[in-house]
FITIMI-538137 format. One line per 4 residues: number of its first residue (from 1); their letters; for each residue x negated, y, z negated of C-alpha. Coordinates in nm, 4 decimals, m for minus. Each point is the difference from the previous one (the first is absolute). Example, Ala and Ser with C-alpha at 12.3 -4.5 7.8 and 13.67 -1.06 7.14 Angstrom:
1) as) m1.2300/m0.4500/m0.7800 ~ m0.1370/0.3440/0.0660
This chain:
1) meeq) 2.3534/m2.0440/m1.5063 ~ m0.1312/m0.0588/0.3570 ~ m0.1365/0.3475/0.0359 ~ m0.2049/m0.0242/m0.3124
5) silt) m0.3454/m0.0346/0.2022 ~ 0.0791/0.3064/0.2039 ~ 0.0855/0.1932/m0.3020 ~ m0.3130/m0.1090/m0.1791
9) ilai) m0.2104/0.1109/0.2939 ~ 0.1510/0.3370/0.0184 ~ m0.0481/0.0427/m0.3869 ~ m0.3747/m0.0959/0.0264
13) dfvl) m0.0121/0.2250/0.3201 ~ 0.1180/0.2989/m0.2054 ~ m0.2739/m0.0660/m0.2714 ~ m0.2708/m0.0220/0.2547
17) afal) 0.0969/0.2959/0.2162 ~ 0.0552/0.2053/m0.3252 ~ m0.3596/m0.0787/m0.1051 ~ m0.1120/0.0892/0.3548
21) gviv) 0.1558/0.3439/m0.0496 ~ m0.1574/0.0472/m0.3358 ~ m0.3426/m0.1090/0.1176 ~ 0.0071/0.2020/0.3336
25) kttn) 0.1019/0.3109/m0.1954 ~ m0.2493/m0.0345/m0.2809 ~ m0.2967/m0.0776/0.2224 ~ 0.0924/0.2361/0.2867
29) fctm) m0.0254/m0.2886/0.2518 ~ 0.0974/0.1560/0.3336 ~ m0.0989/m0.0987/0.3509 ~ 0.0580/0.3377/0.1575
33) gais) m0.1941/0.1647/m0.2928 ~ m0.2805/m0.2607/0.0455 ~ m0.0321/0.0931/0.3720 ~ 0.0099/0.3740/m0.0772
37) dwin) m0.2578/m0.0390/m0.2751 ~ m0.2348/m0.1656/0.2542 ~ 0.0578/0.2081/0.3010 ~ 0.0076/0.3469/m0.1653
41) mgnk) m0.2353/m0.0586/m0.3138 ~ m0.2049/m0.3026/0.0850 ~ 0.1341/m0.1713/m0.3215 ~ 0.0719/m0.3829/0.0682
45) grlg) 0.1048/m0.0947/m0.3450 ~ 0.3747/m0.0391/0.0555 ~ m0.0584/m0.1373/0.3530 ~ m0.2054/m0.2674/m0.1858
49) awvf) 0.3007/m0.0758/m0.2226 ~ 0.2219/m0.0477/0.3097 ~ m0.2472/m0.2425/0.1523 ~ m0.0455/m0.1677/m0.3315
53) amai) 0.3685/m0.0750/m0.0138 ~ m0.0146/m0.1477/0.3490 ~ m0.2894/m0.2183/m0.1255 ~ 0.1876/m0.1193/m0.3152
57) tatg) 0.3115/m0.0762/0.2090 ~ m0.1920/m0.1846/0.2690 ~ m0.1708/m0.2132/m0.2617 ~ 0.3128/m0.0819/m0.1788
61) mvvl) 0.1656/m0.1034/0.3206 ~ m0.2939/m0.2365/0.0923 ~ 0.0716/m0.1658/m0.3467 ~ 0.3617/m0.0304/0.0558
65) egms) m0.0193/m0.1244/0.3640 ~ m0.2855/m0.2173/m0.0811 ~ 0.1731/m0.1737/m0.2885 ~ 0.3300/m0.0167/0.2078
69) lisl) 0.1807/0.2110/m0.2631 ~ 0.1711/0.2065/0.2653 ~ 0.0685/m0.0300/0.3655 ~ m0.0428/0.2988/0.2347
73) etti) 0.1909/m0.1599/0.2953 ~ 0.2797/0.2488/m0.0373 ~ m0.0315/0.3211/m0.1814 ~ 0.1756/0.3316/m0.0412
77) ppfr) m0.0897/0.2026/0.2121 ~ m0.1141/m0.2628/0.2544 ~ m0.3707/0.0773/m0.0174 ~ m0.1221/m0.3223/0.1529
81) msnf) 0.2584/m0.0440/0.2862 ~ m0.1181/m0.1366/0.3270 ~ 0.1468/0.2996/0.2020 ~ m0.3070/0.2314/m0.0136
85) mplr) 0.1010/0.3725/0.0551 ~ m0.3314/0.2050/m0.0084 ~ 0.1665/0.3206/0.1093 ~ 0.2586/m0.0300/m0.2827
89) yilg) m0.2719/m0.0222/m0.2619 ~ m0.2153/0.2705/0.1625 ~ 0.2700/0.2462/0.0592 ~ 0.1932/m0.0634/m0.3278
93) gfif) m0.3239/0.0218/m0.2038 ~ m0.1105/0.3148/0.1693 ~ 0.3294/0.1709/m0.0479 ~ 0.0125/m0.1120/m0.3546
97) gvgm) m0.3469/0.1413/m0.0719 ~ 0.0985/0.3361/0.1480 ~ 0.3195/0.0000/m0.2155 ~ m0.1545/m0.0992/m0.3216
101) tlas) m0.2583/0.2796/0.0298 ~ 0.2628/0.2741/0.0798 ~ 0.2156/m0.1184/m0.2960 ~ m0.2892/m0.0287/m0.2393
105) gcgn) 0.0219/m0.3737/m0.0657 ~ 0.1186/m0.3365/0.1312 ~ 0.3300/m0.1598/m0.1003 ~ m0.1272/m0.1301/m0.3290
109) rtli) m0.1606/0.3391/m0.0865 ~ 0.3163/0.1800/0.0886 ~ 0.1863/m0.2033/m0.2602 ~ m0.2911/0.0669/m0.2449
113) nigs) 0.0199/0.3734/0.0534 ~ 0.3704/0.0189/m0.0368 ~ m0.0479/m0.1733/m0.3465 ~ m0.2328/0.2853/m0.0847
117) gnmk) 0.2591/0.2613/0.0883 ~ m0.1096/0.0768/0.3587 ~ 0.3153/0.1274/0.1851 ~ m0.1877/0.0152/0.3263
121) svvs) m0.0349/m0.3650/m0.0191 ~ 0.3755/m0.0391/m0.0466 ~ 0.0509/0.1730/0.3400 ~ m0.2595/m0.2363/0.1607
125) lici) 0.1593/m0.3066/m0.1556 ~ 0.3533/0.1031/0.1388 ~ m0.1646/0.0328/0.3442 ~ m0.1792/m0.3336/m0.0394
129) aims) 0.3278/m0.1607/m0.1002 ~ 0.1947/0.1446/0.2933 ~ m0.2468/m0.1122/0.2802 ~ m0.0654/m0.3324/m0.1734
133) ysmt) 0.3764/m0.0626/m0.0046 ~ 0.0313/0.1318/0.3538 ~ m0.2708/m0.2319/0.1270 ~ 0.1213/m0.3201/m0.1634
137) ktdl) 0.3766/0.0655/m0.0132 ~ 0.0755/0.1661/0.3217 ~ m0.1044/m0.0226/0.3669 ~ m0.2686/0.2533/m0.0357
141) yeiv) m0.2928/m0.2473/0.0327 ~ 0.1797/m0.1947/0.2797 ~ 0.0504/0.3083/0.2065 ~ m0.3276/0.2008/m0.0631
145) fhpl) m0.2617/m0.2550/m0.0708 ~ 0.0956/m0.3564/0.0944 ~ m0.0379/0.0284/0.3859 ~ m0.3613/0.1144/m0.0223
149) inat) m0.0952/m0.2269/m0.2916 ~ 0.1511/m0.3034/0.1517 ~ m0.1774/0.0610/0.3323 ~ m0.3357/0.0038/m0.1675
153) sidl) 0.0561/m0.3015/m0.2381 ~ m0.1948/m0.3145/0.0236 ~ 0.1382/m0.3607/m0.0690 ~ m0.2854/m0.1720/m0.1729
157) kqfn) 0.1751/m0.3324/0.0230 ~ m0.0785/m0.0112/0.3772 ~ m0.3702/m0.0264/m0.1069 ~ 0.0874/m0.2812/m0.2567
161) iqgq) m0.0401/0.2475/m0.2863 ~ 0.2842/m0.0089/m0.2596 ~ m0.0321/0.3544/m0.1397 ~ m0.2133/0.3140/m0.0195
165) gidq) m0.1899/m0.0976/m0.3168 ~ m0.3652/m0.0249/0.0361 ~ 0.0189/m0.3618/m0.1354 ~ 0.2805/m0.0934/0.2435
169) iiag) m0.2124/0.1436/0.2929 ~ m0.3080/m0.2035/m0.1162 ~ 0.2076/m0.3112/m0.0428 ~ 0.1505/0.0452/0.3508
173) lidv) m0.3604/0.0325/0.1507 ~ m0.1860/m0.2739/m0.1797 ~ 0.0821/m0.3229/m0.1736 ~ 0.0606/0.1112/m0.3645
177) svtt) 0.3032/0.0213/m0.2210 ~ 0.1603/0.3353/m0.0632 ~ m0.0506/m0.0313/m0.3737 ~ m0.3776/m0.0518/0.0339
181) afvv) m0.0281/0.2883/0.2569 ~ 0.2043/0.2161/m0.2467 ~ m0.2218/m0.0766/m0.2964 ~ m0.3125/0.0581/0.1912
185) sggv) 0.0971/0.3118/0.1985 ~ 0.1757/0.1407/m0.3084 ~ m0.2984/m0.0601/m0.2151 ~ m0.2232/0.1776/0.2556
189) lslc) 0.2377/0.2900/m0.0065 ~ 0.0128/0.0217/m0.3776 ~ m0.3793/0.0095/m0.0251 ~ m0.0297/0.2735/0.2690
193) lffl) 0.2754/0.2116/m0.1831 ~ m0.1606/m0.0489/m0.3455 ~ m0.3484/0.0978/0.1555 ~ 0.1471/0.3011/0.1660
197) aikm) 0.1892/0.1217/m0.3157 ~ m0.2976/m0.0484/m0.2333 ~ m0.2339/0.1993/0.2402 ~ 0.2260/0.2998/0.0174
201) pgfl) m0.1459/0.2731/m0.2238 ~ 0.2196/0.1130/m0.2794 ~ 0.2043/m0.3306/m0.0101 ~ m0.1658/m0.1885/m0.2965
205) snkk) m0.0950/0.3166/m0.1817 ~ 0.3614/0.0862/m0.0599 ~ 0.1868/m0.2804/m0.2018 ~ 0.3312/0.1283/0.1163
209) nvia) m0.0883/m0.1001/0.3558 ~ m0.0910/m0.3552/m0.1080 ~ 0.3157/m0.0354/m0.2111 ~ 0.2171/0.1427/0.2814
213) gfsv) m0.1452/m0.2454/0.2625 ~ 0.0034/m0.2938/m0.2262 ~ 0.3503/0.0632/m0.1185 ~ 0.1598/0.0944/0.3288
217) ggii) m0.1509/m0.3079/0.1663 ~ 0.1049/m0.2329/m0.3019 ~ 0.3623/0.1266/0.0357 ~ 0.0168/m0.0626/0.3674
221) iagw) m0.1173/m0.3501/m0.0579 ~ 0.2478/m0.0453/m0.2768 ~ 0.2794/0.1108/0.2477 ~ m0.1159/m0.2572/0.2598
225) yltg) 0.0041/m0.2851/m0.2511 ~ 0.3273/0.1037/m0.1593 ~ 0.1750/m0.0079/0.3333 ~ m0.1965/m0.2786/0.1648
229) gvlg) m0.0642/m0.2373/m0.2996 ~ 0.2354/m0.2508/m0.1672 ~ 0.2429/0.2711/m0.1190 ~ 0.0003/0.1621/0.3450
233) qeai) 0.0718/m0.3235/0.1882 ~ 0.2814/m0.0742/m0.2385 ~ 0.1489/0.3489/0.0807 ~ m0.0436/m0.0597/0.3657
237) etae) 0.1857/m0.3263/m0.0178 ~ 0.2664/0.1438/m0.2183 ~ 0.0700/0.2857/0.2495 ~ 0.0368/m0.2530/0.2917
241) wmeq) 0.2934/m0.1545/m0.1715 ~ 0.1700/0.3197/m0.1019 ~ 0.3053/0.1016/0.1702 ~ m0.1200/0.3559/0.0197
245) rpig) m0.3845/0.0175/0.0178 ~ m0.1836/0.2946/m0.1761 ~ m0.2304/0.1997/0.2179 ~ m0.3697/m0.0304/m0.0355
249) igvq) m0.0305/m0.3475/m0.1385 ~ m0.3375/m0.1402/0.1132 ~ m0.3802/m0.0153/m0.0573 ~ m0.1092/0.3598/m0.0228
253) sytf) m0.1899/0.2569/m0.2276 ~ m0.0017/0.3669/m0.0380 ~ 0.0710/0.2538/0.2895 ~ 0.2104/0.3094/m0.0314
257) inpi) 0.1169/0.1602/0.3259 ~ 0.2580/m0.2551/0.1166 ~ 0.1079/m0.0516/m0.3667 ~ 0.0773/0.3724/m0.0347
261) geam) 0.2259/m0.0299/0.3034 ~ 0.1676/m0.3130/m0.1728 ~ 0.0314/0.2079/m0.3134 ~ 0.1967/0.2649/0.1945
265) awli) 0.2187/m0.2770/0.1435 ~ 0.0883/m0.1242/m0.3480 ~ 0.0657/0.3398/m0.1313 ~ 0.2563/0.0535/0.2793
269) hpqn) 0.1674/m0.3217/m0.1068 ~ m0.0961/m0.0363/m0.3694 ~ 0.2808/m0.2484/m0.0686 ~ m0.1823/m0.2509/0.2411
273) tlli) m0.2571/m0.1753/m0.2229 ~ m0.1069/m0.2090/0.2897 ~ m0.1914/0.3077/0.1216 ~ m0.2308/0.0027/m0.3067
277) sfgv) m0.3127/m0.1542/0.1356 ~ m0.3482/m0.0567/m0.1437 ~ m0.1015/0.3212/0.1843 ~ 0.2868/0.2011/m0.1304
281) vavf) m0.0745/m0.0912/m0.3644 ~ m0.3743/0.0839/0.0498 ~ 0.0905/0.3379/0.1209 ~ 0.1962/0.0964/m0.3105
285) avla) m0.2442/m0.1854/m0.2332 ~ m0.2961/0.1935/0.1344 ~ 0.1883/0.3219/m0.0315 ~ 0.0939/m0.0935/m0.3585
289) gsiv) m0.3735/m0.0948/m0.0873 ~ m0.1207/0.3368/0.1397 ~ 0.2686/0.2009/m0.2125 ~ m0.1018/m0.1922/m0.3134
293) asli) m0.3742/0.0409/0.0547 ~ 0.0356/0.3742/0.0846 ~ 0.2132/0.0639/m0.3143 ~ m0.2502/m0.1874/m0.2206
297) trqf) m0.2980/0.1726/0.1359 ~ 0.1885/0.3333/0.0081 ~ m0.0713/0.0486/0.3656 ~ 0.3557/0.0348/0.1054
301) qfvw) 0.0366/0.3452/0.1699 ~ 0.2623/0.1370/0.2584 ~ m0.1762/0.0869/0.3191 ~ 0.1697/0.1757/0.2864
305) ftsk) m0.1002/0.1163/0.3646 ~ m0.2612/0.2763/0.0127 ~ 0.1054/0.1144/0.3545 ~ 0.2143/m0.0594/0.2964
309) qdfi) m0.2681/m0.2028/0.1694 ~ m0.0396/m0.2134/m0.3181 ~ 0.3661/m0.0980/0.0321 ~ m0.0287/m0.0720/0.3717
313) nhvv) m0.3069/m0.2119/m0.0749 ~ 0.1764/m0.2244/m0.2572 ~ 0.3116/m0.0331/0.2207 ~ m0.1974/m0.0968/0.3125
317) ggll) m0.2261/m0.2218/m0.1978 ~ 0.2797/m0.1896/m0.1528 ~ 0.1718/m0.0491/0.3322 ~ m0.3228/m0.1256/0.1443
321) mgvg) m0.0700/m0.2355/m0.2759 ~ 0.3533/m0.1545/0.0281 ~ m0.0474/m0.0724/0.3653 ~ m0.3686/m0.0942/m0.0155
325) gvla) 0.0299/m0.2278/m0.3048 ~ 0.2864/m0.1966/0.1484 ~ m0.1647/m0.0186/0.3434 ~ m0.3272/m0.1279/m0.1528
329) fgct) 0.1698/m0.2362/m0.2388 ~ m0.1446/0.1706/m0.3023 ~ m0.1962/0.2942/m0.1649 ~ m0.3310/0.0399/m0.1804
333) igqa) 0.1232/m0.2552/m0.2607 ~ 0.2254/m0.2193/0.2210 ~ m0.2548/m0.0539/0.2732 ~ m0.3411/0.1047/m0.1347
337) vsgl) 0.0262/m0.2009/m0.3195 ~ 0.2959/m0.2488/0.0358 ~ m0.0272/m0.0630/0.3780 ~ m0.3796/m0.0103/0.0215
341) stla) m0.0184/m0.2856/m0.2491 ~ 0.1966/m0.2090/0.2381 ~ m0.2799/0.0429/0.2605 ~ 0.2416/0.1235/0.2577
345) igsf) m0.1719/0.1877/0.2904 ~ 0.2901/0.2580/0.0044 ~ m0.0986/0.0955/m0.3555 ~ m0.3389/0.0979/0.0975
349) ltvg) 0.1228/0.1981/0.3037 ~ 0.2432/0.1681/m0.2244 ~ m0.2455/0.0914/m0.2727 ~ m0.2470/0.1409/0.2674
353) sifl) 0.2734/0.1973/0.1648 ~ 0.1251/0.1391/m0.3382 ~ m0.3498/0.1226/m0.0826 ~ m0.0466/0.1576/0.3388
357) gsvl) 0.3358/0.1800/m0.0028 ~ m0.0752/0.1357/m0.3415 ~ m0.3548/0.1156/0.0720 ~ 0.0906/0.1740/0.3209
361) tmkt) 0.2892/0.1730/m0.1752 ~ m0.2323/0.1128/m0.2965 ~ m0.2448/0.1452/0.2507 ~ 0.2747/0.1660/0.1994
365) qfyr) 0.1289/0.1670/m0.3108 ~ m0.3471/0.0908/m0.0942 ~ m0.0786/0.1658/0.3324 ~ 0.3309/0.1760/0.0090
369) mcye) m0.0779/0.1462/m0.3582 ~ m0.3399/0.1126/0.1299 ~ 0.1569/0.1623/0.3058 ~ 0.2426/0.1871/m0.2133
373) desf) m0.2828/0.1168/m0.2219 ~ m0.2018/0.1194/0.2980 ~ m0.2926/m0.2130/m0.1012 ~ 0.0325/m0.2762/0.2408
377) kdcf) m0.3563/m0.0256/0.1005 ~ m0.1212/m0.0440/m0.3666 ~ 0.2648/m0.2540/m0.0835 ~ m0.0593/m0.2027/0.3142
381) msal) m0.3600/m0.0267/m0.0667 ~ 0.0610/m0.0963/m0.3651 ~ 0.2621/m0.2647/0.1128 ~ m0.2604/m0.1494/0.2427
385) vdvr) m0.2497/m0.0268/m0.2897 ~ 0.2555/m0.1446/m0.2437 ~ 0.0987/m0.2918/0.2358 ~ m0.3685/m0.0593/0.0838
389) llpa) 0.0487/0.1005/0.3697 ~ m0.3243/0.1949/m0.0005 ~ m0.3365/m0.1352/m0.1024 ~ m0.1449/0.0949/m0.3328
393) sfrk) m0.2573/0.2365/0.1758 ~ 0.2843/0.2056/0.1264 ~ 0.1692/0.0592/m0.3529 ~ m0.1998/0.3175/m0.0297
397) leel) 0.2561/0.1515/0.2528 ~ 0.2470/m0.0091/m0.2758 ~ m0.1816/0.3026/m0.1486 ~ 0.0270/0.2089/0.3181
């Protein structure tokens, strides 16, 4: 059967994403939670797991690219395209960072929470799906964002640079092959990320953090090889000859915001199997993995909104994640782990913007809570100390 390679990829995809759901659930791997741990409690353990996952993925990609096992010339989404759109990454990442904080988790974490019985995340997921679908299947992006994004875009080819990968930029500036530049720059990035992760207090001392980072990074690399290796290339060639081409056939790894919108599109037309993409399968597999892990560990528990504000936060957060995730071409998994491993400059901008949006939202929530509790001064001084904005000699002010 000519579609056998495509079906095989989707089957392996389900197994990998199911494992991702189990691992993320059992190890409590969560980017938003990691940022919160650091900003609010000074604990960098889970942040180290996130960085470690980046390091593992970057290392794996150096091996795959260096041995010519895959080609990153064309990926889904187009991480390394020559049309560099800095505003898209910065704005999209910032919006996503705000949204994931309001909704208590990114797209992947939202699926994990649903698998644990969190009904608040169901509402967020619906909002993500609606906005992701609207951004990709309607004229919303073209009307609201395209004029400004397009006006601030830079065509790198006019500078003899074929794409926004660090390796492509180096190859365009000096006489060196793209592969050599990728191996060297990717190797340097990997070493820096490994060093950063290991130096974070609380990372190595908690084996769950190490397992989480290693496993998540390994699964992302497996996704890249699955879709970009021999089997992946066979699937791409098969799809090109098909009278009706399935969506989402190409070199890619795990990301969740756009696939959530694609899942909505398929649920609207369930009879159309051509709408079942790599990402759609991953969405349902992660959810299934979380459900199984929650039941086995007896952590499945129905959770509902605690207040009207809690409901509003999850609705607004979901809507923002849907918009920001599509705008930035990915989320904390799609850009920060999958995208970063391609050495795309846009991925670095997105990660920084997500981080900034999340931190500012957390601090805003913190100050608002302090204001409502009529202890703003004390909370403000504590917040300054927590994020090391005051010298150590001034920490005694915390006691005032």
